[in-house]
Residue, then its C-alpha position, 0 to 999 in steps of 0.5 A: m513273753v519275748i523269746y530270743d532266737n540264739r541262732k540269730g545271735l550266733v550268725l551275727v557273731g559269725v558275720l562279725w568275725l568273718k569281717v574281722i578276718l577279711v579286714a585282717m587279710v586285706a591288711v596283710l595282703s596290702r602290707s605284703s603288696r607294699l613290701d613287694l613293691k618296695v623290694r621290686a623298687m629296690g631291685i630296680e634301684e640296685l640294677r640301675c646303680r650297678w650299670a651306672c657304676r659300670a658306666g663310670i668305670e668305662k668312662a674312666v678307662a676311656i680317658l686313661n687310654e686316651d692319656t699320653r704316656e710320656s709322663d703321668s701327673y695330676a695335670d692329666l685328664w684322669s685327675e683334673n676332670y670335674e665335668d666328666f667325673n662328678d655327679i653325672p646323671l644316668e637313668g634315675c641315678r647319679f654317679t661320681v668317679q674317682v681315679i687313683d694312681e697305684a704308682s703314687k703309693l709304696n708297693i708293699n711287695t718291694a718296700t723296705k722295712k725302713q720305708l714302711m716304718q715311715l708310714p703313720e702309726m707303723v710299728e716295728e712289729i707290724a713292719d716285720a710281720i709284713i716282711d714275713w708275710r711276703d717272704k718265702n721262708d718260715t724264719v721269723s724276722g725280728l718281731g714278726a710272725e710266720g705260719g705257726y702264729y696264724e695257724t694257731l689262731p681261733y680261726g686259723y689260716k695259712i700265711r702267704n709266704g709270697r707276694f701280696r695279691t690284693i692290698r686288703e690282704l694286709l688285713l690278715v697280717k698280725g697287728v693290722t686293724e681296720e682302723l690302721f688300714y682304712g683310717e678315718d676316710t672309710n667312704f673314700n671321699g677324701q673329706l672329713d665327714e661328720n661321722e669321721d670326726d665324732g670320736q666313738l659316737t658312730p663308726p669309724n673310731d676317730d680322734a675328733d681332732g678336725e683333721l682327716d687321718y688317712g689309713w695305710i690303703h692310702y699309702l700302700t699298693c701291691y699292683s704298681y710297676e713300670e714298663n721298661v720303656d722310654a717316653e716314646g715307648n721304645k725298649r730301653v737300652n741295657i747298659n750291662q750289655g752291648n759294646e761301645r759302638s752299639l751303646a754310642t749309637a743307641l744312646g746318642i753319646s760319644r764313643s769315649q763315653a760309651k767306652w767308659i760305660v763298658e769299662n766301668r760296669k765290671g760285675g754289672y751296674k745295679s742301678i742306672a745311678d751307678l753311672i754317676s758319683n760325687n765326682t761326676p762333672k756337671e757338663p761335658k768338658e769343652g775343647p779337644a780331648k788329649n786322647p780322643n780314644a780315651a774313655k770319658p766319664i758320663d757328666l750330669q748333663t749327659f746322664a739327664a739326657i739318657a736316664d729315661k732311655i737306659t736300664v740295668s734289667n731285661s725285665q719287661k716290668l719293673e715292680g714297685r716303682v713309685n711315680i714321683n709326679t703323683a706320690s704324696s709327701v708322706v710316700l716321698a718322705a718314706l722313700l727319702g729316708g724320713g726325718d726332717a731332711g726327707a720331709q723337706l725334700a719331699e715338700q720341694i718335689v711336691g711344690y715344684r711339680e705342681e708348677q709344671l705342666l707335665g710334672l717331672e719328665s725323667i727321674a734324673d730331674i730330681l737331681q736339681f733339688e736342693g738337698m738331693s745328693i748323689n748318694t740319696f739318688k743312688k738309694i732311690a733310683n730303683y724305686i722311682t718312675v715318672r709314669s704309671n700303668v695301674y689305677t684304682v677306679r672307684c665309682f659311687a652311684t646313688a639312685e634318685r627318688a622323688a622323696g630324696d636319695g635312694l640306694e647307694m653303691l660303690t664299685e671299685a676296680v683295679i685296672d692295668r691300662t698297658d694292654t688295650p682296652y685294659e686288664l682287670l686286676y680286682w673288682y668289688q661292688g657293694t658297700n663302701r669297703 
């Protein structure tokens, strides 16, 4: 008769369970270790991408600071710089830089309702709401909205009743959606990617028409302004001030022309375009004047020569000026009143400036275009410039891995290059928004 020892069986079961526990512990520790390694690797990738983005921002700033200031156009190095800005390797990363001229857009703090209404997908309710957001009163404009609307929302907030401080603040305005604001180019690469042309399958929501539709962030800004100086950086001459002698000396015009400026300023010129009219002669009259002491009207040739040297304001900064060398045809058409006439004139300007090395060098240069009347010029003279100061710099960084691309990061900075090295107006780092 064989007698089994139950204690031996219990020991065997205990050993087996211990082995299972040890294997489980090893598996858990191994998995935890792999997770720690992945987290550590991602941390390193993030750090590298952050510094790659910083390097891209500083590279763009350096080029912007080296740029000449006589006029700014897409022929400048900050725009045409594929070699320095595209797919640059740096310590396990690659980065690409994009520079956008904020003066190429309508300034949402100064744009009129009529100008806003020319933007794609804009409706009167939103245009009025934008005006209400930035004005300083609590009176509803047309179909707009004031504080009472925003404070009674489920998650209420106060209306600004002042200047927009960032362009993304527009997303707080009644009726403005992310689709309207960002459009289809949500990663800001300027290309129609697969997910931006597949309808409702993947974000963003798009119309799948094979064309890239830009959002309002492409056409609007809150940062643009013009320094009140000429091409050489000299302070402009205020034609609302000064006597005949000082104006003639400062502007290099005749005493008779200076006298005409003084005699006709009456309550003050509202725009430099007030110096000309439909009756203004194209060139100075030749030959001796009957009365040398008589006032002599400014002719178009003289106006073109002095336009960049004169102003009607003593302000150092003129807010909201649009650079006609960099503005898109959509923005130019909005400035010009829209319609077929505005669109055609905008296309003329875009086509002409592409053929010029420096673009348009004075706002008076647009008087040469067919269809640009004196009356139209008067309407837009206080909205346009040929120089820029504020730029958005976007840097896209991608970490490199043996198995393919790793972590991706976007850094967006709005910089004012007026002072050296620059003033930072906005900074964002993270996803593509």
